[in-house]
C-alpha positions in Angstrom: -5.7 4.6 16.1 -3.0 4.5 14.5 -3.5 2.1 11.4 -0.4 -0.4 10.9 1.7 -2.2 7.5 -1.2 -4.6 6.1 0.7 -7.5 4.8 -1.1 -10.8 2.5 0.9 -13.5 2.7 0.3 -16.1 -0.1 0.9 -19.0 0.8 -1.5 -22.3 0.4 0.5 -24.9 3.2 -1.3 -23.9 6.3 1.5 -24.5 8.7 4.2 -22.6 6.6 1.3 -19.7 6.6 0.5 -19.8 10.2 3.8 -19.5 11.2 4.7 -16.0 9.1 1.8 -14.6 9.9 3.1 -15.0 13.8 6.6 -14.0 12.9 4.9 -10.7 11.4 2.0 -9.8 14.0 4.2 -9.9 16.2 6.3 -8.2 15.4 3.4 -5.3 14.5 2.0 -5.8 10.9 -1.3 -6.5 10.1 -1.2 -9.3 8.2 -3.8 -11.1 6.4 -3.6 -15.0 4.2 -4.6 -16.1 0.9 -4.5 -19.7 -0.6 -4.3 -19.4 -3.8 -4.0 -17.1 -6.3 -7.2 -16.1 -7.6 -7.8 -15.1 -4.0 -4.8 -13.3 -3.5 -5.4 -11.2 -6.6 -8.9 -10.3 -5.0 -7.5 -9.3 -1.8 -4.9 -7.4 -3.7 -7.1 -5.0 -4.9 -9.3 -5.3 -1.8 -8.1 -5.0 1.0 -5.4 -2.7 -0.3 -2.2 -4.6 1.1 1.1 -2.6 1.8 2.9 -5.2 1.1 2.7 -8.8 -0.4 4.8 -12.1 0.5 5.0 -14.6 -2.4 4.6 -18.1 -2.6 5.3 -19.1 -6.4 3.7 -23.4 -6.2 -0.1 -22.0 -5.6 -2.5 -24.7 -6.1 -4.3 -22.6 -8.9 -2.2 -20.7 -10.7 1.8 -19.5 -10.6 2.9 -17.0 -8.9 4.6 -15.3 -11.6 1.5 -14.6 -13.3 0.1 -12.9 -10.0 3.5 -10.8 -10.2 2.5 -9.7 -13.5 -0.9 -9.1 -13.0 -0.3 -7.0 -10.3 3.0 -5.2 -12.0 0.1 -4.3 -15.4 -1.2 -1.7 -12.7 0.1 -1.3 -9.7 4.0 -0.6 -8.3 2.5 -3.0 -4.7 6.4 -4.4 -2.7 6.1 -8.3 -3.1 8.6 -10.3 -1.7 8.6 -14.4 -3.0 8.8 -16.5 -0.3 9.7 -19.5 -2.3 11.2 -23.0 -2.3 12.7 -22.5 -5.1 16.3 -21.7 -5.1 17.5 -22.1 -8.9 18.8 -19.1 -9.8 16.3 -18.4 -13.1 13.7 -19.1 -10.8 14.8 -16.3 -9.2 15.7 -14.4 -12.4 12.5 -14.8 -13.3 10.5 -13.9 -10.5 12.6 -10.2 -10.5 12.3 -9.6 -14.1 8.9 -9.6 -13.7 8.8 -7.1 -10.6 9.6 -8.8 -7.5 11.0 -6.0 -5.5 13.6 -9.0 -3.5 13.8 -13.4 -3.9 13.7 -15.0 -0.5 14.3 -19.4 -0.2 13.1 -21.7 1.8 14.4 -22.2 4.2 13.7 -18.7 6.3 15.4 -17.3 8.8 11.9 -14.6 10.4 14.8 -11.8 11.1 16.4 -12.0 7.7 12.2 -11.7 5.9 11.6 -9.1 8.2 15.1 -7.5 7.2 13.6 -7.7 4.0 10.2 -6.6 4.4 11.9 -2.9 6.1 13.6 -2.6 2.7 10.4 -3.1 1.0 8.2 -0.9 2.4 10.9 1.6 3.2 12.2 1.7 -0.9 9.0 2.4 -1.9 9.2 5.4 -0.1 12.8 6.9 -0.9 10.4 6.8 -4.8 8.9 9.6 -3.9 8.4 12.4 -5.8 9.0 15.5 -2.6 12.2 14.3 -1.3 11.6 15.9 2.3 9.6 13.0 2.8 11.1 10.0 1.8 13.7 11.1 3.6 11.4 11.8 6.7 8.4 9.8 5.9 6.7 13.3 6.6 4.7 15.8 4.6 3.7 18.5 6.5 1.7 21.5 5.0 0.2 24.3 7.2 -1.0 22.9 10.0 -1.6 19.7 8.0 1.2 17.4 8.7 1.0 13.4 7.0 3.1 10.7 9.1 3.5 7.6 6.2 5.7 6.1 9.0 2.6 6.1 12.3 -0.3 5.7 9.2 -1.5 8.9 10.9 -2.8 12.6 10.0 -2.9 15.2 12.1 -3.3 19.4 12.4 -2.2 21.2 14.7 -0.2 18.5 15.8 -3.7 16.3 16.8 -4.4 13.6 15.6 -7.7 13.3 13.4 -8.6 9.8 13.3 -8.9 9.1 9.1 -10.2 5.4 8.3 -8.3 3.7 6.9 -9.9 4.5 3.4 -9.4 8.4 4.4 -5.3 7.9 5.6 -5.1 5.8 2.0 -6.7 8.7 -0.5 -5.5 11.2 1.6 -1.7 10.1 1.3 -1.6 9.1 -1.9 -2.7 12.6 -2.8 0.4 13.6 -0.5 3.0 11.9 -2.1 1.6 13.5 -5.4 1.7 16.8 -3.5 0.4 20.0 -6.0 -0.6 17.4 -9.3 -3.7 17.2 -10.1 -5.1 12.5 -9.3 -8.2 12.3 -11.9 -10.3 9.8 -9.9 -9.4 6.9 -11.9 -5.9 7.0 -11.3 -6.7 7.1 -7.8 -9.4 4.5 -7.4 -7.0 2.5 -8.5 -4.7 2.5 -7.4 -6.2 2.4 -3.9 -8.9 -0.5 -5.3 -7.3 -2.0 -7.7 -8.3 -2.6 -11.5 -11.3 -3.8 -11.1 -12.7 -1.1 -9.3 -16.7 -0.1 -9.9 -19.1 1.8 -7.7 -17.8 5.3 -10.0 -17.1 8.1 -7.9 -19.4 7.6 -5.2 -16.8 6.0 -3.1 -14.5 8.6 -3.4 -16.1 11.7 -2.9 -18.5 9.9 0.2 -15.1 9.3 1.3 -13.0 13.1 0.6 -16.5 14.7 2.1 -15.7 12.8 5.6 -12.8 13.5 4.9 -12.7 17.1 4.1 -15.1 17.4 8.2 -12.3 16.1 9.6 -9.0 17.9 8.3 -10.7 21.9 7.1 -11.2 24.4 9.2 -14.8 25.0 6.7 -15.5 21.3 4.1 -16.6 23.9 1.7 -13.1 25.9 1.0 -10.9 23.3 1.6 -7.3 24.6 2.3 -5.7 21.1 1.9 -7.6 19.6 -1.1 -8.8 20.6 -4.1 -11.4 19.6 -5.8 -10.3 20.1 -10.0 -14.7 19.4 -11.1 -15.0 16.5 -13.2 -11.4 15.6 -13.4 -10.7 14.5 -10.3 -7.9 16.0 -7.1 -4.9 17.6 -5.9 -3.4 17.7 -2.2 -1.1 21.3 -2.2 1.9 21.7 -1.9 4.1 21.8 0.8 6.6 23.3 2.7 
């Protein structure tokens, strides 16, 4: 099963939220919605979206507060979609860390194009130039296809769950470097992630059963005892 890019739409007007969800869904995205700022922040941590489409005028807080809060711990792409067309509003949102700003009324083709660019830019910013250009990380028989959200061994899909894929994908982006348990937990489950490292250890055990010939003697993902995990360097 191919894992789709997940987009969180933060919009309090139901008809607009429904329209955006329909547009993105028809283009193959997995879409979730939030109608307020507090709900949005909770969903960003719990659902780990690949991108956020954010309205600024929310009932419980300004959208700029969401941008500020997310930028304290994540480079998650954020596209503002707002009726506010004043230059000062655009500058303020972009200065806080928004990746793009689209004004309402909007063209569906333009919004989709901006989303594709934002997601592409997050991959272009990776340490591995070859990975950024191809969208694929390869080490021996292991391939991480970032465009299709798949991990393959010898060309065969390993059928990782969404959480398992996100862990492997994150390690692949930083291949050769040790990522601490806290870093992985924060990147994938947000700054309020709880439960210690147990959820990470359980997922890693499942990952190794699927990608390693001998899970007890891993070839691709190594444990740095007491510290974290490290992906083998790519070919």
